[in-house]
N, C-alpha and C positions, 0 to 999 in steps of 0.2 A: 493521620493519613498515611496511606502506603506510598512507598517509593515506587515511582513508574519506571518501568523498564521497556523502552521502545526498541523492537528488534525489526530491522528492515534493510532495504536496499538503499542506494545513494540519495533517495529523496529525503531520507531522515535528516540529512545535514542542514535542511531549512530550520531546523529547531535547535541548532547547536547552542544559541544564546540561552535557552531555557535551563541549561544545566547549571547556570550561575543564579538563576532566579527562583527555581523550584526544585522539590526533591524529585529529579528527573535524570535518567541515565539513557544514553543511545548507545545501541549495540549494532554498529554497521557491519552487515554480513556480505558486502560485496554485491555482485550482479546476481543476487538470487531471485528466483521465481516462485510464484505460488505453486505452480504445477510440480516443480522439482524439490519443493521443501522437504518431502518426506522421503525422497529417493536416497537409497544407500549409495548411488552412482552420480550424485550431484558434484560438480566439479568445485563448487564452493563448500561442500559439506556443511551446509548452513543449519541444518537440523541437528546434526551431531554438535555443533558449536552452541545451539541453544540449549540442548540437553546437558551439555557440560557447564553452562553457566547457571541454569536454574537449579541444578543439584545443590548449589550452596545458597539458594534463596528460600525465603520462608513465606508461605502462602498467607500468613497472618500480617506480614509486614511488606510484602512485595506484590506488585500488579504487573501483569504481562500485557503489553500491546504489540500486535503484529502490523507491519506496513509492508506489504508485498502486492504484486500484481502488475505493475506499470510495464515491466519487461514482457510479461505474458501478452498483454494487450498490444504492445508494440510490434512483437515479432512472433512469438510462439502460437498464438490462437489462429491467426490467419494462415500460418504455415501448415498447421495440422489440417485446417479447413480444406486447403488445396490439395495437400498430399494425400489425404485420406478420403476425399470427397464426403466430408461430413459437415451438416448445417452448422454455421457459426455459434448459434446458440447452444447447440450440443456440446461443442468443444468448449465453450465458456462454462457450461455446467460440469464437464469433466474436470477442468481446471479448479473449479470450486470445490467439487467433491474432494480433490487431493489436498486442497488448501485446508478444508475443514477437517481433514483427518489430523493434520498437523495441530490445528487449533484444539480439537477434542482431546488429543494425547496430552496437552499442557494443562488444559481444564481439568482433565481427570486427576491431575496431581494436587488439585485443590486450589489451584490459582484462580483468581478473578481475571478474566480474559477481556480485552478490548481490542477492536479492530479499527485501523485507520484506512479511510478510502483512497483510492489512486487519484492522481491528478488527472485532468482531461488531457487527450492527446495533444502533441505538438504539432506544429505545421512541418511537413516533411522538408519543404526547402529551407527551414530555418535551423535544422540539425543535419545537414548533409554528411557529417562525419560519423553518423550513428546509422545502424541498420534497421530498415523498416520492411515491413510486409503489408501490403494493401495500400490503396491511395488514401487520401486525407478523410475523405467522408467515411470510407469503410473503418478506418481506424478510430475515428471519433465516435462511431456507432458501437464498435467493439468495447472501447473504454466506458461509454455511457451505460451499456447493457450489463457489462461486468460490475460496474459500480451499483446499479440498481439491484441486480440479483444478489450480490454480495450483502447489501443493506438488507434485503428481504430476508436472507438466511439468519443474519446476526439478530434481528428483531424476533424472528421465531425462536432462536435459541436463548434469547434474554441477554444478549452480548451488545454492549454499549458500541455505538459506531459513529465515528467522526466522518461526516459527509462533506468532501471538499467541493462537491457540485452545488452546495448552498453558498459557496462564496462567490459573489458576483463578479468580482475582479479576475476570477480564473476562467470565466466564460466568455466565448465569443462565437456567434453563429449557431446553427441548428443542423445536426446535432453539434454540440459545442466543442470547439478547439480552444486551446489555452492561448491567450494573446502573447505576442512576441514581447511586448513592453514589460511584461512582468517576469521575465526569465533572466537568469544569470548570463554572463558572457558565453557560456557553453551553449546557450540557447536550448537547454534541456531541463534545467531545474528552476524551480521557483525562487525568486530572489526576495528574502526576507528584508532587505533593506529598501525594496520599492513598494511592496504591499504588506499589511500587517497580518500575515498569516500566522506568525508565531504568537502574537498577541490574541489573535481570534481563536487559536487552538487552546491557549491557556484559559481563555474566558469559557470555552466549552467545557474544558475539564473541570472548572469550578461549578458551572452549572450542572454538570452531571454528577456532582458529589464526589469526584475523583481528587479534588485538592482541598 
C-alpha cells in the first residue's frame, strides 16, 4: 500500500496518533484556505509548500490527501457574499473551482488524490476568540452545502471522499452544528480523546482500499 500524505489546516491534528499506527504523514500548512491554495499571494504559501514536498514523492508509492475548507466556511464565503453581493452558493462554487484547480494540478502529476471533508460549523459562542462571519444558522448552512458540493465534485471526478457528516457524533441540529462536548479545550477542533474519529477514519481508509 502507498504512504498517505495528508495536507491541510489545523484540523489535521486530530489524526496525530495515526502516524504511529499506519503509513501516514501529516503536513500541517497553517491557516490555509481552499480558496487561497493556488494563489501566489497566499500568506501561508501553502501550495508552494505542497509542490516542494511532492517533488520528492513518487506516485507509485505515495498518495496525496487534501483537507482544506473550514476557514473558508467560517469566514471567507460569507464575507465575499456580503462584500460582493453574490449568492452564497455561487461563492461556494467559486471556492470549490479554485480548490479543484489545486487538486487537479497534483492529480496531473500522476498522484492518486483523496479529499477529506470539513467538520460541521462550531457554535459561535463556544469559540469567541476566533473570527466568524454570519450567524450560526448561516454558517451551518454554508458548511453543509460546501461539504455536499465538494463531495459531488469528488464523486464526479472519481476521487475518494471522507465525509465527516456521516459521523453522528459530529452532528447536532438542522442544519448541523458540531456539539461542544466533542471539542478540544480551544472549542474549535475535534477531540480524538472524546470521540473515535481517528479510528473511524482509519476504518474508512481500509474500507476504501487505501490501507
